[in-house]
Biopython code that builds the backbone (N, CA, C, O; Angstrom):
import numpy as np
from Bio.PDB.StructureBuilder import StructureBuilder

atoms = [
    (1, "GLN", "N", (0.841, -1.194, 0.000)),
    (1, "GLN", "CA", (0.000, 0.000, 0.000)),
    (1, "GLN", "C", (0.875, 1.243, 0.000)),
    (1, "GLN", "O", (1.965, 1.250, 0.571)),
    (2, "VAL", "N", (0.385, 2.290, -0.645)),
    (2, "VAL", "CA", (1.110, 3.549, -0.743)),
    (2, "VAL", "C", (0.257, 4.651, -0.134)),
    (2, "VAL", "O", (-0.932, 4.767, -0.430)),
    (3, "GLN", "N", (0.867, 5.446, 0.707)),
    (3, "GLN", "CA", (0.182, 6.621, 1.257)),
    (3, "GLN", "C", (0.778, 7.878, 0.633)),
    (3, "GLN", "O", (1.994, 8.008, 0.496)),
    (4, "LEU", "N", (-0.107, 8.799, 0.260)),
    (4, "LEU", "CA", (0.298, 10.010, -0.441)),
    (4, "LEU", "C", (-0.184, 11.236, 0.315)),
    (4, "LEU", "O", (-1.323, 11.287, 0.779)),
    (5, "VAL", "N", (0.699, 12.225, 0.434)),
    (5, "VAL", "CA", (0.345, 13.460, 1.123)),
    (5, "VAL", "C", (0.769, 14.642, 0.252)),
    (5, "VAL", "O", (1.955, 14.850, -0.004)),
    (6, "GLU", "N", (-0.224, 15.408, -0.195)),
    (6, "GLU", "CA", (0.048, 16.599, -0.996)),
    (6, "GLU", "C", (0.297, 17.811, -0.101)),
    (6, "GLU", "O", (-0.189, 17.879, 1.028)),
    (7, "SER", "N", (1.058, 18.756, -0.625)),
    (7, "SER", "CA", (1.315, 20.003, 0.085)),
    (7, "SER", "C", (1.664, 21.096, -0.918)),
    (7, "SER", "O", (1.937, 20.829, -2.089)),
    (8, "GLY", "N", (1.648, 22.342, -0.425)),
    (8, "GLY", "CA", (2.092, 23.460, -1.245)),
    (8, "GLY", "C", (0.993, 24.256, -1.904)),
    (8, "GLY", "O", (1.272, 25.241, -2.587)),
    (9, "GLY", "N", (-0.247, 23.856, -1.716)),
    (9, "GLY", "CA", (-1.334, 24.621, -2.293)),
    (9, "GLY", "C", (-1.497, 25.967, -1.614)),
    (9, "GLY", "O", (-0.909, 26.221, -0.563)),
    (10, "GLY", "N", (-2.303, 26.829, -2.226)),
    (10, "GLY", "CA", (-2.529, 28.138, -1.643)),
    (10, "GLY", "C", (-3.220, 29.065, -2.604)),
    (10, "GLY", "O", (-3.793, 28.643, -3.609)),
    (11, "LEU", "N", (-3.155, 30.344, -2.276)),
    (11, "LEU", "CA", (-3.787, 31.392, -3.074)),
    (11, "LEU", "C", (-2.721, 32.123, -3.873)),
    (11, "LEU", "O", (-1.694, 32.525, -3.327)),
    (12, "VAL", "N", (-2.967, 32.293, -5.161)),
    (12, "VAL", "CA", (-2.015, 32.974, -6.026)),
    (12, "VAL", "C", (-2.787, 33.814, -7.034)),
    (12, "VAL", "O", (-3.909, 33.471, -7.407)),
    (13, "GLN", "N", (-2.189, 34.903, -7.470)),
    (13, "GLN", "CA", (-2.841, 35.757, -8.458)),
    (13, "GLN", "C", (-2.688, 35.168, -9.854)),
    (13, "GLN", "O", (-1.741, 34.434, -10.134)),
    (14, "ALA", "N", (-3.614, 35.495, -10.703)),
    (14, "ALA", "CA", (-3.542, 35.065, -12.102)),
    (14, "ALA", "C", (-2.217, 35.518, -12.717)),
    (14, "ALA", "O", (-1.771, 36.646, -12.508)),
    (15, "GLY", "N", (-1.605, 34.619, -13.473)),
    (15, "GLY", "CA", (-0.307, 34.883, -14.064)),
    (15, "GLY", "C", (0.853, 34.431, -13.203)),
    (15, "GLY", "O", (1.994, 34.394, -13.663)),
    (16, "GLY", "N", (0.572, 34.091, -11.968)),
    (16, "GLY", "CA", (1.609, 33.671, -11.043)),
    (16, "GLY", "C", (1.940, 32.193, -11.165)),
    (16, "GLY", "O", (1.427, 31.480, -12.026)),
    (17, "SER", "N", (2.828, 31.759, -10.259)),
    (17, "SER", "CA", (3.317, 30.379, -10.261)),
    (17, "SER", "C", (3.171, 29.763, -8.879)),
    (17, "SER", "O", (3.116, 30.452, -7.860)),
    (18, "LEU", "N", (3.112, 28.452, -8.889)),
    (18, "LEU", "CA", (3.015, 27.704, -7.639)),
    (18, "LEU", "C", (3.558, 26.308, -7.904)),
    (18, "LEU", "O", (3.370, 25.752, -8.986)),
    (19, "ARG", "N", (4.230, 25.748, -6.912)),
    (19, "ARG", "CA", (4.670, 24.361, -7.012)),
    (19, "ARG", "C", (4.050, 23.564, -5.884)),
    (19, "ARG", "O", (4.180, 23.916, -4.711)),
    (20, "ILE", "N", (3.381, 22.497, -6.248)),
    (20, "ILE", "CA", (2.821, 21.604, -5.244)),
    (20, "ILE", "C", (3.581, 20.290, -5.266)),
    (20, "ILE", "O", (4.161, 19.898, -6.278)),
    (21, "SER", "N", (3.562, 19.623, -4.119)),
    (21, "SER", "CA", (4.336, 18.405, -3.947)),
    (21, "SER", "C", (3.448, 17.283, -3.448)),
    (21, "SER", "O", (2.365, 17.510, -2.910)),
    (22, "CYS", "N", (3.930, 16.078, -3.639)),
    (22, "CYS", "CA", (3.223, 14.899, -3.145)),
    (22, "CYS", "C", (4.279, 13.922, -2.645)),
    (22, "CYS", "O", (5.071, 13.389, -3.422)),
    (23, "ALA", "N", (4.275, 13.700, -1.339)),
    (23, "ALA", "CA", (5.224, 12.781, -0.727)),
    (23, "ALA", "C", (4.569, 11.419, -0.540)),
    (23, "ALA", "O", (3.436, 11.318, -0.069)),
    (24, "ALA", "N", (5.292, 10.384, -0.913)),
    (24, "ALA", "CA", (4.762, 9.026, -0.843)),
    (24, "ALA", "C", (5.509, 8.212, 0.203)),
    (24, "ALA", "O", (6.718, 8.355, 0.383)),
    (25, "SER", "N", (4.773, 7.370, 0.873)),
    (25, "SER", "CA", (5.384, 6.439, 1.810)),
    (25, "SER", "C", (5.639, 5.122, 1.105)),
    (25, "SER", "O", (5.089, 4.858, 0.036)),
    (26, "GLY", "N", (6.472, 4.307, 1.708)),
    (26, "GLY", "CA", (6.704, 2.986, 1.149)),
    (26, "GLY", "C", (7.937, 2.929, 0.271)),
    (26, "GLY", "O", (8.380, 3.942, -0.271)),
    (27, "ARG", "N", (8.481, 1.737, 0.138)),
    (27, "ARG", "CA", (9.706, 1.555, -0.617)),
    (27, "ARG", "C", (9.450, 1.229, -2.079)),
    (27, "ARG", "O", (10.393, 0.971, -2.827)),
    (28, "THR", "N", (8.176, 1.235, -2.502)),
    (28, "THR", "CA", (7.839, 0.853, -3.861)),
    (28, "THR", "C", (7.501, 2.050, -4.733)),
    (28, "THR", "O", (6.921, 1.892, -5.807)),
    (29, "PHE", "N", (7.859, 3.244, -4.283)),
    (29, "PHE", "CA", (7.492, 4.462, -5.009)),
    (29, "PHE", "C", (7.943, 4.396, -6.462)),
    (29, "PHE", "O", (7.174, 4.739, -7.360)),
    (30, "SER", "N", (9.167, 3.963, -6.705)),
    (30, "SER", "CA", (9.694, 3.952, -8.069)),
    (30, "SER", "C", (9.069, 2.874, -8.941)),
    (30, "SER", "O", (9.355, 2.808, -10.136)),
    (31, "SER", "N", (8.227, 2.035, -8.369)),
    (31, "SER", "CA", (7.520, 1.015, -9.143)),
    (31, "SER", "C", (6.280, 1.550, -9.831)),
    (31, "SER", "O", (5.705, 0.892, -10.699)),
    (32, "TYR", "N", (5.873, 2.740, -9.443)),
    (32, "TYR", "CA", (4.627, 3.318, -9.934)),
    (32, "TYR", "C", (4.879, 4.536, -10.814)),
    (32, "TYR", "O", (5.792, 5.328, -10.577)),
    (33, "ALA", "N", (4.049, 4.656, -11.823)),
    (33, "ALA", "CA", (3.905, 5.943, -12.476)),
    (33, "ALA", "C", (3.050, 6.828, -11.576)),
    (33, "ALA", "O", (2.256, 6.333, -10.775)),
    (34, "MET", "N", (3.217, 8.124, -11.713)),
    (34, "MET", "CA", (2.500, 9.069, -10.855)),
    (34, "MET", "C", (1.690, 10.033, -11.697)),
    (34, "MET", "O", (2.068, 10.385, -12.814)),
    (35, "GLY", "N", (0.571, 10.449, -11.137)),
    (35, "GLY", "CA", (-0.255, 11.394, -11.856)),
    (35, "GLY", "C", (-0.813, 12.467, -10.948)),
    (35, "GLY", "O", (-0.896, 12.298, -9.732)),
    (36, "TRP", "N", (-1.195, 13.577, -11.563)),
    (36, "TRP", "CA", (-1.922, 14.642, -10.887)),
    (36, "TRP", "C", (-3.288, 14.792, -11.561)),
    (36, "TRP", "O", (-3.400, 14.773, -12.786)),
    (37, "PHE", "N", (-4.296, 14.937, -10.747)),
    (37, "PHE", "CA", (-5.653, 15.240, -11.183)),
    (37, "PHE", "C", (-6.124, 16.478, -10.425)),
    (37, "PHE", "O", (-5.512, 16.889, -9.439)),
    (38, "ARG", "N", (-7.201, 17.055, -10.893)),
    (38, "ARG", "CA", (-7.790, 18.173, -10.157)),
    (38, "ARG", "C", (-9.298, 18.117, -10.269)),
    (38, "ARG", "O", (-9.854, 17.540, -11.204)),
    (39, "GLN", "N", (-9.944, 18.729, -9.296)),
    (39, "GLN", "CA", (-11.408, 18.774, -9.295)),
    (39, "GLN", "C", (-11.859, 20.129, -8.803)),
    (39, "GLN", "O", (-11.581, 20.523, -7.670)),
    (40, "ALA", "N", (-12.556, 20.833, -9.667)),
    (40, "ALA", "CA", (-13.147, 22.116, -9.317)),
    (40, "ALA", "C", (-14.563, 21.887, -8.799)),
    (40, "ALA", "O", (-15.168, 20.859, -9.104)),
    (41, "PRO", "N", (-15.101, 22.824, -8.022)),
    (41, "PRO", "CA", (-16.447, 22.657, -7.483)),
    (41, "PRO", "C", (-17.476, 22.437, -8.578)),
    (41, "PRO", "O", (-17.541, 23.193, -9.547)),
    (42, "GLY", "N", (-18.272, 21.404, -8.415)),
    (42, "GLY", "CA", (-19.325, 21.116, -9.364)),
    (42, "GLY", "C", (-18.872, 20.468, -10.654)),
    (42, "GLY", "O", (-19.669, 20.285, -11.574)),
    (43, "LYS", "N", (-17.603, 20.120, -10.726)),
    (43, "LYS", "CA", (-17.081, 19.513, -11.956)),
    (43, "LYS", "C", (-16.485, 18.135, -11.666)),
    (43, "LYS", "O", (-16.183, 17.791, -10.523)),
    (44, "GLN", "N", (-16.326, 17.362, -12.737)),
    (44, "GLN", "CA", (-15.715, 16.056, -12.592)),
    (44, "GLN", "C", (-14.199, 16.192, -12.422)),
    (44, "GLN", "O", (-13.594, 17.190, -12.812)),
    (45, "ARG", "N", (-13.615, 15.160, -11.830)),
    (45, "ARG", "CA", (-12.173, 15.147, -11.683)),
    (45, "ARG", "C", (-11.525, 15.097, -13.070)),
    (45, "ARG", "O", (-11.970, 14.368, -13.957)),
    (46, "GLU", "N", (-10.474, 15.883, -13.229)),
    (46, "GLU", "CA", (-9.833, 16.065, -14.536)),
    (46, "GLU", "C", (-8.370, 15.641, -14.471)),
    (46, "GLU", "O", (-7.669, 15.962, -13.512)),
    (47, "PHE", "N", (-7.916, 14.927, -15.481)),
    (47, "PHE", "CA", (-6.517, 14.565, -15.577)),
    (47, "PHE", "C", (-5.679, 15.805, -15.862)),
    (47, "PHE", "O", (-6.046, 16.641, -16.688)),
    (48, "VAL", "N", (-4.533, 15.916, -15.158)),
    (48, "VAL", "CA", (-3.649, 17.061, -15.342)),
    (48, "VAL", "C", (-2.327, 16.646, -15.975)),
    (48, "VAL", "O", (-1.916, 17.204, -16.993)),
    (49, "ALA", "N", (-1.660, 15.661, -15.365)),
    (49, "ALA", "CA", (-0.337, 15.276, -15.864)),
    (49, "ALA", "C", (0.050, 13.924, -15.287)),
    (49, "ALA", "O", (-0.483, 13.494, -14.264)),
    (50, "ALA", "N", (0.985, 13.261, -15.957)),
    (50, "ALA", "CA", (1.520, 11.996, -15.459)),
    (50, "ALA", "C", (2.996, 11.898, -15.814)),
    (50, "ALA", "O", (3.465, 12.479, -16.792)),
    (51, "VAL", "N", (3.709, 11.147, -14.991)),
    (51, "VAL", "CA", (5.144, 10.937, -15.207)),
    (51, "VAL", "C", (5.442, 9.451, -15.031)),
    (51, "VAL", "O", (4.867, 8.784, -14.171)),
    (52, "SER", "N", (6.345, 8.952, -15.856)),
    (52, "SER", "CA", (6.686, 7.536, -15.806)),
    (52, "SER", "C", (7.481, 7.206, -14.548)),
    (52, "SER", "O", (7.844, 8.093, -13.776)),
    (53, "ARG", "N", (7.744, 5.915, -14.357)),
    (53, "ARG", "CA", (8.428, 5.469, -13.146)),
    (53, "ARG", "C", (9.809, 6.091, -13.003)),
    (53, "ARG", "O", (10.221, 6.450, -11.899)),
    (54, "SER", "N", (10.513, 6.217, -14.096)),
    (54, "SER", "CA", (11.866, 6.771, -14.038)),
    (54, "SER", "C", (11.882, 8.286, -14.074)),
    (54, "SER", "O", (12.883, 8.913, -13.729)),
    (55, "GLY", "N", (10.769, 8.873, -14.493)),
    (55, "GLY", "CA", (10.714, 10.320, -14.671)),
    (55, "GLY", "C", (11.110, 10.768, -16.059)),
    (55, "GLY", "O", (11.094, 11.963, -16.352)),
    (56, "GLY", "N", (11.460, 9.842, -16.905)),
    (56, "GLY", "CA", (11.958, 10.199, -18.223)),
    (56, "GLY", "C", (10.881, 10.496, -19.251)),
    (56, "GLY", "O", (11.169, 11.020, -20.327)),
    (57, "SER", "N", (9.652, 10.164, -18.923)),
    (57, "SER", "CA", (8.546, 10.400, -19.843)),
    (57, "SER", "C", (7.404, 11.055, -19.085)),
    (57, "SER", "O", (7.140, 10.712, -17.932)),
    (58, "ARG", "N", (6.736, 11.983, -19.722)),
    (58, "ARG", "CA", (5.625, 12.682, -19.074)),
    (58, "ARG", "C", (4.649, 13.160, -20.136)),
    (58, "ARG", "O", (5.020, 13.364, -21.291)),
    (59, "TYR", "N", (3.404, 13.335, -19.735)),
    (59, "TYR", "CA", (2.413, 13.895, -20.653)),
    (59, "TYR", "C", (1.380, 14.666, -19.850)),
    (59, "TYR", "O", (1.286, 14.525, -18.630)),
    (60, "TYR", "N", (0.589, 15.501, -20.571)),
    (60, "TYR", "CA", (-0.251, 16.489, -19.924)),
    (60, "TYR", "C", (-1.644, 16.544, -20.522)),
    (60, "TYR", "O", (-1.870, 16.167, -21.672)),
    (61, "GLY", "N", (-2.564, 17.023, -19.709)),
    (61, "GLY", "CA", (-3.869, 17.345, -20.229)),
    (61, "GLY", "C", (-3.794, 18.588, -21.100)),
    (61, "GLY", "O", (-2.911, 19.425, -20.918)),
    (62, "ASP", "N", (-4.698, 18.709, -22.024)),
    (62, "ASP", "CA", (-4.658, 19.807, -22.986)),
    (62, "ASP", "C", (-4.764, 21.174, -22.320)),
    (62, "ASP", "O", (-4.171, 22.142, -22.796)),
    (63, "SER", "N", (-5.499, 21.259, -21.248)),
    (63, "SER", "CA", (-5.731, 22.558, -20.613)),
    (63, "SER", "C", (-4.507, 23.107, -19.889)),
    (63, "SER", "O", (-4.470, 24.295, -19.567)),
    (64, "VAL", "N", (-3.510, 22.273, -19.626)),
    (64, "VAL", "CA", (-2.332, 22.727, -18.875)),
    (64, "VAL", "C", (-1.045, 22.606, -19.677)),
    (64, "VAL", "O", (0.009, 23.054, -19.226)),
    (65, "LYS", "N", (-1.118, 22.015, -20.842)),
    (65, "LYS", "CA", (0.074, 21.780, -21.649)),
    (65, "LYS", "C", (0.786, 23.095, -21.933)),
    (65, "LYS", "O", (0.160, 24.073, -22.341)),
    (66, "GLY", "N", (2.101, 23.114, -21.714)),
    (66, "GLY", "CA", (2.890, 24.317, -21.940)),
    (66, "GLY", "C", (2.975, 25.234, -20.734)),
    (66, "GLY", "O", (3.779, 26.166, -20.723)),
    (67, "ARG", "N", (2.157, 24.987, -19.718)),
    (67, "ARG", "CA", (2.163, 25.835, -18.514)),
    (67, "ARG", "C", (2.601, 25.066, -17.273)),
    (67, "ARG", "O", (3.241, 25.627, -16.383)),
    (68, "PHE", "N", (2.259, 23.792, -17.215)),
    (68, "PHE", "CA", (2.562, 22.967, -16.057)),
    (68, "PHE", "C", (3.671, 21.972, -16.398)),
    (68, "PHE", "O", (3.809, 21.532, -17.539)),
    (69, "THR", "N", (4.460, 21.630, -15.370)),
    (69, "THR", "CA", (5.505, 20.631, -15.530)),
    (69, "THR", "C", (5.466, 19.655, -14.364)),
    (69, "THR", "O", (5.509, 20.058, -13.201)),
    (70, "ILE", "N", (5.385, 18.371, -14.686)),
    (70, "ILE", "CA", (5.424, 17.336, -13.658)),
    (70, "ILE", "C", (6.829, 16.764, -13.601)),
    (70, "ILE", "O", (7.489, 16.601, -14.628)),
    (71, "SER", "N", (7.277, 16.464, -12.397)),
    (71, "SER", "CA", (8.588, 15.857, -12.211)),
    (71, "SER", "C", (8.540, 14.987, -10.963)),
    (71, "SER", "O", (7.600, 15.054, -10.172)),
    (72, "ARG", "N", (9.568, 14.177, -10.807)),
    (72, "ARG", "CA", (9.619, 13.324, -9.623)),
    (72, "ARG", "C", (11.066, 13.151, -9.184)),
    (72, "ARG", "O", (12.003, 13.254, -9.976)),
    (73, "ASP", "N", (11.209, 12.886, -7.895)),
    (73, "ASP", "CA", (12.511, 12.598, -7.312)),
    (73, "ASP", "C", (12.358, 11.276, -6.567)),
    (73, "ASP", "O", (11.820, 11.243, -5.460)),
    (74, "ASN", "N", (12.822, 10.206, -7.160)),
    (74, "ASN", "CA", (12.630, 8.885, -6.547)),
    (74, "ASN", "C", (13.436, 8.725, -5.271)),
    (74, "ASN", "O", (13.067, 7.933, -4.405)),
    (75, "ALA", "N", (14.522, 9.460, -5.140)),
    (75, "ALA", "CA", (15.308, 9.384, -3.906)),
    (75, "ALA", "C", (14.549, 9.988, -2.733)),
    (75, "ALA", "O", (14.771, 9.620, -1.580)),
    (76, "LYS", "N", (13.648, 10.922, -3.042)),
    (76, "LYS", "CA", (12.858, 11.581, -1.989)),
    (76, "LYS", "C", (11.421, 11.082, -1.951)),
    (76, "LYS", "O", (10.622, 11.563, -1.147)),
    (77, "ASN", "N", (11.082, 10.126, -2.806)),
    (77, "ASN", "CA", (9.705, 9.608, -2.865)),
    (77, "ASN", "C", (8.695, 10.741, -3.049)),
    (77, "ASN", "O", (7.650, 10.767, -2.399)),
    (78, "THR", "N", (9.017, 11.663, -3.931)),
    (78, "THR", "CA", (8.186, 12.851, -4.092)),
    (78, "THR", "C", (7.949, 13.156, -5.568)),
    (78, "THR", "O", (8.843, 13.011, -6.403)),
    (79, "VAL", "N", (6.744, 13.575, -5.862)),
    (79, "VAL", "CA", (6.401, 14.056, -7.200)),
    (79, "VAL", "C", (5.963, 15.510, -7.072)),
    (79, "VAL", "O", (5.342, 15.901, -6.084)),
    (80, "TYR", "N", (6.293, 16.292, -8.075)),
    (80, "TYR", "CA", (6.019, 17.729, -8.053)),
    (80, "TYR", "C", (5.156, 18.130, -9.244)),
    (80, "TYR", "O", (5.120, 17.460, -10.276)),
    (81, "LEU", "N", (4.472, 19.239, -9.059)),
    (81, "LEU", "CA", (3.767, 19.865, -10.177)),
    (81, "LEU", "C", (4.075, 21.355, -10.132)),
    (81, "LEU", "O", (3.596, 22.078, -9.258)),
    (82, "GLN", "N", (4.871, 21.796, -11.076)),
    (82, "GLN", "CA", (5.182, 23.206, -11.213)),
    (82, "GLN", "C", (4.132, 23.841, -12.111)),
    (82, "GLN", "O", (3.950, 23.425, -13.255)),
    (83, "MET", "N", (3.452, 24.836, -11.596)),
    (83, "MET", "CA", (2.353, 25.473, -12.325)),
    (83, "MET", "C", (2.701, 26.931, -12.595)),
    (83, "MET", "O", (2.872, 27.718, -11.664)),
    (84, "ASN", "N", (2.804, 27.281, -13.853)),
    (84, "ASN", "CA", (3.122, 28.642, -14.268)),
    (84, "ASN", "C", (1.954, 29.241, -15.043)),
    (84, "ASN", "O", (1.062, 28.528, -15.501)),
    (85, "SER", "N", (1.978, 30.546, -15.177)),
    (85, "SER", "CA", (0.929, 31.251, -15.926)),
    (85, "SER", "C", (-0.459, 30.797, -15.479)),
    (85, "SER", "O", (-1.313, 30.459, -16.299)),
    (86, "LEU", "N", (-0.658, 30.796, -14.198)),
    (86, "LEU", "CA", (-1.913, 30.284, -13.653)),
    (86, "LEU", "C", (-3.093, 31.162, -14.035)),
    (86, "LEU", "O", (-2.977, 32.381, -14.159)),
    (87, "LYS", "N", (-4.224, 30.509, -14.217)),
    (87, "LYS", "CA", (-5.470, 31.168, -14.601)),
    (87, "LYS", "C", (-6.536, 30.879, -13.546)),
    (87, "LYS", "O", (-6.443, 29.880, -12.833)),
    (88, "PRO", "N", (-7.532, 31.730, -13.440)),
    (88, "PRO", "CA", (-8.614, 31.455, -12.474)),
    (88, "PRO", "C", (-9.254, 30.083, -12.698)),
    (88, "PRO", "O", (-9.697, 29.453, -11.737)),
    (89, "GLU", "N", (-9.310, 29.618, -13.921)),
    (89, "GLU", "CA", (-9.921, 28.316, -14.194)),
    (89, "GLU", "C", (-9.053, 27.148, -13.734)),
    (89, "GLU", "O", (-9.484, 25.997, -13.806)),
    (90, "ASP", "N", (-7.836, 27.428, -13.264)),
    (90, "ASP", "CA", (-7.012, 26.383, -12.662)),
    (90, "ASP", "C", (-7.378, 26.141, -11.196)),
    (90, "ASP", "O", (-6.859, 25.216, -10.571)),
    (91, "THR", "N", (-8.252, 26.953, -10.661)),
    (91, "THR", "CA", (-8.681, 26.785, -9.276)),
    (91, "THR", "C", (-9.362, 25.437, -9.092)),
    (91, "THR", "O", (-10.322, 25.107, -9.788)),
    (92, "ALA", "N", (-8.845, 24.663, -8.137)),
    (92, "ALA", "CA", (-9.358, 23.315, -7.910)),
    (92, "ALA", "C", (-8.623, 22.697, -6.727)),
    (92, "ALA", "O", (-7.644, 23.246, -6.220)),
    (93, "VAL", "N", (-9.117, 21.553, -6.309)),
    (93, "VAL", "CA", (-8.350, 20.701, -5.403)),
    (93, "VAL", "C", (-7.507, 19.776, -6.281)),
    (93, "VAL", "O", (-8.023, 19.111, -7.179)),
    (94, "TYR", "N", (-6.210, 19.744, -6.008)),
    (94, "TYR", "CA", (-5.280, 18.939, -6.784)),
    (94, "TYR", "C", (-4.917, 17.683, -6.007)),
    (94, "TYR", "O", (-4.564, 17.734, -4.829)),
    (95, "TYR", "N", (-5.014, 16.554, -6.701)),
    (95, "TYR", "CA", (-4.754, 15.255, -6.104)),
    (95, "TYR", "C", (-3.602, 14.562, -6.837)),
    (95, "TYR", "O", (-3.506, 14.626, -8.063)),
    (96, "CYS", "N", (-2.742, 13.908, -6.079)),
    (96, "CYS", "CA", (-1.780, 13.020, -6.720)),
    (96, "CYS", "C", (-2.256, 11.581, -6.531)),
    (96, "CYS", "O", (-3.013, 11.265, -5.613)),
    (97, "ALA", "N", (-1.788, 10.730, -7.428)),
    (97, "ALA", "CA", (-2.218, 9.343, -7.407)),
    (97, "ALA", "C", (-1.149, 8.477, -8.063)),
    (97, "ALA", "O", (-0.303, 8.970, -8.809)),
    (98, "VAL", "N", (-1.200, 7.176, -7.775)),
    (98, "VAL", "CA", (-0.241, 6.242, -8.345)),
    (98, "VAL", "C", (-0.938, 5.232, -9.239)),
    (98, "VAL", "O", (-2.102, 4.888, -9.035)),
    (99, "THR", "N", (-0.199, 4.769, -10.229)),
    (99, "THR", "CA", (-0.742, 3.784, -11.142)),
    (99, "THR", "C", (0.356, 2.879, -11.668)),
    (99, "THR", "O", (1.516, 3.278, -11.771)),
    (100, "LEU", "N", (-0.026, 1.662, -11.997)),
    (100, "LEU", "CA", (0.873, 0.758, -12.707)),
    (100, "LEU", "C", (0.651, 0.862, -14.213)),
    (100, "LEU", "O", (1.360, 0.233, -14.998)),
    (101, "ASP", "N", (-0.336, 1.659, -14.606)),
    (101, "ASP", "CA", (-0.759, 1.770, -15.992)),
    (101, "ASP", "C", (-0.377, 3.134, -16.555)),
    (101, "ASP", "O", (-1.242, 3.954, -16.863)),
    (102, "TYR", "N", (0.936, 3.368, -16.685)),
    (102, "TYR", "CA", (1.382, 4.628, -17.258)),
    (102, "TYR", "C", (0.802, 4.765, -18.664)),
    (102, "TYR", "O", (0.873, 3.836, -19.469)),
    (103, "GLY", "N", (0.243, 5.906, -18.941)),
    (103, "GLY", "CA", (-0.392, 6.155, -20.230)),
    (103, "GLY", "C", (-1.886, 6.343, -20.099)),
    (103, "GLY", "O", (-2.552, 6.782, -21.037)),
    (104, "SER", "N", (-2.416, 6.006, -18.927)),
    (104, "SER", "CA", (-3.850, 6.161, -18.727)),
    (104, "SER", "C", (-4.171, 7.537, -18.151)),
    (104, "SER", "O", (-3.492, 8.027, -17.250)),
    (105, "ARG", "N", (-5.225, 8.147, -18.696)),
    (105, "ARG", "CA", (-5.736, 9.407, -18.165)),
    (105, "ARG", "C", (-6.981, 9.197, -17.322)),
    (105, "ARG", "O", (-7.583, 10.152, -16.831)),
    (106, "SER", "N", (-7.356, 7.950, -17.162)),
    (106, "SER", "CA", (-8.580, 7.636, -16.441)),
    (106, "SER", "C", (-8.284, 7.427, -14.971)),
    (106, "SER", "O", (-7.381, 6.675, -14.606)),
    (107, "GLU", "N", (-9.049, 8.097, -14.136)),
    (107, "GLU", "CA", (-8.825, 7.965, -12.694)),
    (107, "GLU", "C", (-9.087, 6.556, -12.210)),
    (107, "GLU", "O", (-8.589, 6.163, -11.155)),
    (108, "THR", "N", (-9.862, 5.784, -12.965)),
    (108, "THR", "CA", (-10.153, 4.406, -12.544)),
    (108, "THR", "C", (-8.918, 3.518, -12.608)),
    (108, "THR", "O", (-8.906, 2.438, -12.017)),
    (109, "HIS", "N", (-7.885, 3.952, -13.310)),
    (109, "HIS", "CA", (-6.651, 3.174, -13.409)),
    (109, "HIS", "C", (-5.631, 3.554, -12.351)),
    (109, "HIS", "O", (-4.527, 3.011, -12.324)),
    (110, "TYR", "N", (-5.995, 4.480, -11.486)),
    (110, "TYR", "CA", (-5.084, 4.906, -10.432)),
    (110, "TYR", "C", (-5.518, 4.257, -9.125)),
    (110, "TYR", "O", (-6.702, 4.228, -8.787)),
    (111, "ASP", "N", (-4.533, 3.737, -8.399)),
    (111, "ASP", "CA", (-4.849, 2.840, -7.296)),
    (111, "ASP", "C", (-4.898, 3.511, -5.929)),
    (111, "ASP", "O", (-5.740, 3.171, -5.099)),
    (112, "TYR", "N", (-4.009, 4.450, -5.696)),
    (112, "TYR", "CA", (-3.964, 5.132, -4.401)),
    (112, "TYR", "C", (-3.958, 6.633, -4.640)),
    (112, "TYR", "O", (-3.378, 7.133, -5.604)),
    (113, "TRP", "N", (-4.632, 7.343, -3.716)),
    (113, "TRP", "CA", (-4.826, 8.781, -3.858)),
    (113, "TRP", "C", (-4.453, 9.510, -2.579)),
    (113, "TRP", "O", (-4.589, 8.983, -1.474)),
    (114, "GLY", "N", (-3.978, 10.737, -2.761)),
    (114, "GLY", "CA", (-3.794, 11.601, -1.616)),
    (114, "GLY", "C", (-5.089, 12.295, -1.241)),
    (114, "GLY", "O", (-6.127, 12.071, -1.865)),
    (115, "GLN", "N", (-5.026, 13.145, -0.214)),
    (115, "GLN", "CA", (-6.225, 13.812, 0.280)),
    (115, "GLN", "C", (-6.512, 15.110, -0.476)),
    (115, "GLN", "O", (-7.602, 15.672, -0.363)),
    (116, "GLY", "N", (-5.535, 15.580, -1.243)),
    (116, "GLY", "CA", (-5.732, 16.775, -2.054)),
    (116, "GLY", "C", (-5.188, 18.032, -1.400)),
    (116, "GLY", "O", (-5.079, 18.118, -0.177)),
    (117, "THR", "N", (-4.852, 18.999, -2.231)),
    (117, "THR", "CA", (-4.417, 20.314, -1.762)),
    (117, "THR", "C", (-5.121, 21.377, -2.603)),
    (117, "THR", "O", (-5.199, 21.260, -3.826)),
    (118, "GLN", "N", (-5.627, 22.404, -1.945)),
    (118, "GLN", "CA", (-6.407, 23.433, -2.625)),
    (118, "GLN", "C", (-5.498, 24.447, -3.293)),
    (118, "GLN", "O", (-4.572, 24.971, -2.674)),
    (119, "VAL", "N", (-5.768, 24.715, -4.555)),
    (119, "VAL", "CA", (-5.110, 25.786, -5.287)),
    (119, "VAL", "C", (-6.182, 26.765, -5.739)),
    (119, "VAL", "O", (-7.139, 26.387, -6.415)),
    (120, "THR", "N", (-6.013, 28.020, -5.361)),
    (120, "THR", "CA", (-6.961, 29.057, -5.726)),
    (120, "THR", "C", (-6.237, 30.166, -6.475)),
    (120, "THR", "O", (-5.251, 30.719, -5.987)),
    (121, "VAL", "N", (-6.731, 30.480, -7.651)),
    (121, "VAL", "CA", (-6.129, 31.517, -8.483)),
    (121, "VAL", "C", (-7.116, 32.675, -8.585)),
    (121, "VAL", "O", (-8.226, 32.522, -9.095)),
    (122, "SER", "N", (-6.695, 33.818, -8.097)),
    (122, "SER", "CA", (-7.564, 35.000, -8.114)),
    (122, "SER", "C", (-7.328, 35.810, -9.382)),
    (122, "SER", "O", (-6.221, 35.857, -9.919)),
    (123, "SER", "N", (-8.397, 36.442, -9.840)),
    (123, "SER", "CA", (-8.303, 37.237, -11.082)),
    (123, "SER", "C", (-7.920, 38.681, -10.791)),
    (123, "SER", "O", (-7.797, 39.485, -11.715)),
]
sb = StructureBuilder()
sb.init_structure("model")
sb.init_model(0)
sb.init_chain("A")
sb.init_seg("    ")
for serial, (resi, resn, name, xyz) in enumerate(atoms, 1):
    if name == "N":
        sb.init_residue(resn, " ", resi, " ")
    sb.init_atom(name, np.array(xyz, "f"), 0.0, 1.0, " ", f" {name:<3s}", serial, name[0])
structure = sb.get_structure()
């Protein structure tokens, strides 16, 4: 089992940047691909980004491509999401999750989830 704890969320002005983190417990962190999802009030959970087990491959949802960067540090059991050029529509609770199915954008393929961290972008 993997436990995930997100941190680093907060309030930021439109156009600003924020980096959120997700720390994982367990010695099997490098066995999993990692992903970030987000959920805004009244909306379905949305895929944001994913990174392969080694960190050498990554892909993004269309709404964040070119603005967000996912990375991981296997020595620290941590995955990051660097968010630049933030927009009010990026406001959501951001969740990290693990999967053995790198390449999937479906939340049903992710096995363990963190509790989420709130990101609010003011206009």
